[in-house]
C-alpha angles and dihedrals in degrees: 000000000000105000120175117218114257118252114262091246091059091048091050092049092049091049090051091050089051091050091050092048090052089049088055090053092049092048091050090051091051091046092053091049088056089047088056090053091048090048091057091051093047091050093050091049096042093240125159119254092229123066108180094185092053092046092050090050092050092047091055092045093051092047092051094048091045090055091047090051094046095248128144103265095207090052092052092046092050090048092053092043087060092046093048091046089053090048091053091049091052091049092048091050090050090055093058115088113245116242119233 
């Protein structure tokens, strides 16, 4: 196969995309660490994992910011639905007593 090397600009852009993707992974990791802390607090205070009012507020916030940034609102909402679902799962798991 006769592949030409990519122009340096393309390589730089790809490297930047990779950096940004890794930042997303790191931010998600940090977010889920905060979720773990929140889960402990909710358990200690007998609070429900789900908070529909908070989720509705966040959905509106994310949609507004997505529009301001020129992003596809439905994409951003689907992304955060997955993140929130994962957060709920983690909180539910934290509620269950661990077996010895």
